[in-house]
N, C-alpha and C positions, 0 to 999 in steps of 0.2 A: 333196545329201541331207542332211536334218536328222539330229540324233542319235537321233530317236525313230522314224525310219523305216528299214525295210529295203527297198531299192528293187529292181526288177527291170529288167533291161536287155536290149535287142536281141531283141524278140519276132519269133520265127521261125515260120512256119506249117509244120505237118507236111503233107508232100505228100500230096495226095489219091490220086495215082496212083503212089505210091512202090511199088518192087518188094518182094516179100516178103523179109523178113530172118529167116531160120530158124536155129535152134540146136537141138542134140540135147537130149532130155529123158531122163534116167536113170531106171530102175526104182525105185531105192532112194532112201530120204531120207538126208540126211547128219546124223548126230548132232552137236550142239554140245558134247556132254559127252565120253564115252569113245568112242574110235574103234571102228569095226567093219570087218570085211573089205569090201574095195571090191567093188562090182558093175559090171562093164563091160557090163552089158545095157542097150542103147538102147531105150527104150520108144517113141520116135518123134520127131517134130520139132514145134516150135511157131514160129508167125510172130509176131515181137515186135511188129509193127504191129497185129496182132489182140489179142494178149495185153495190151498196154499202153494202147491208145487205142480209146475208145468211139466218138467222133464225129471221124473224120479231118478233115473239113472245117472243124471248129470248134475243133481243138486246136492249141495253139501250144507252142513250147519257149522258155523264158526263163531267162536267167541271173540269179542273186540276187547282190546285193552288200549285205553287212551281217550283223549278228548277232542281230537282234531276234527271230528265229524259232528260235533255237538249241535250245531245250527242246522243240520239235516236230520235231527231226531235220533242220531246214533250215539249212544252214550257208553262210557267205561263199564264193561261187564255185560253188555247187551249180546244177544246171539243174532247172527244174521243168516239168512238163507240165500245161497249164492248158487245160481243156475249157470253152468259152465257151457250149456248149449245155446245160450242166447248171445246175439251179436253186442259187442260192446260199442255203442254209438255215443256221440258227442252229448254231454249232459247227464248220461247214466252214472250211477254210482257204481263203482267196480272195485274188485280185489285185484291188485296188481303185485307182480313180483318185481322188486327193485332192489338192486344189490344183495340178491339172495334172501330177501325178507318179504313176507306178504304185508300188504298195507291196504287200507280201504280209503278211496278218495273219490271225487267227482271227476269223471274224465272230460277233458276239454281239448279242442284241437284250434290253434291260432297260429297263423303265419308259418304253417307247414311243421308245427312243433306239437308234441304231445305234452299237455299239462295235467298234472294230478292235483287238483284243487282241494285244499282243506275247506272245511265248512265252520271255521272258528277263527276269528281275526288274530287270535294269540298264536296261530300256527301258519308258517308260510306255505304256499303251494309250492309244488316241485315242478320246475320246468326242465324237461329232458333236454340235455345238450347233445349235439352231434356226436354219434358213436355211442352214446349211453343207451343200454338195452333196458327195456322194460317189457315185460309180458303180461298181458291182461288174463288173469287166470280165471275169471268169471264175473257175472253181473249180479249185484245185489237185487234181490226181488222183495224181500221182507226183513223187517227188524222186529225182533221179539224183546220187549223189556218188561220188567215188573212195574206196577204202578203202585 
């Protein structure tokens, strides 16, 4: 891994036939300011597979290594859900293959060039030069990290 890249490791496919993973959904919202009386009323259940994943057959879970995407809320050791069926448009966070390595960056297009932008001022963005190949592997849809 070079200093300017945040790499992604160990791509694991999300199982197409995975069993539902449901959790209860409470009726009330939780304020981030002043506390309110707790509601113990369960509204229903949601399946995390349906809630978090749009295209199961094209979605992978990857672990991030590095800090170049810190300001986008992607930290070293986080896991990201990457959907390979989504179109990689300008401004999306993508996983790209550059020089044979996977990296996660924000995709930008400027003056006919592709730019893989770091989201940390300590890391330079990558401006692709003429003839330099870069394959967009997928679009990041979720970041999973511990709090």
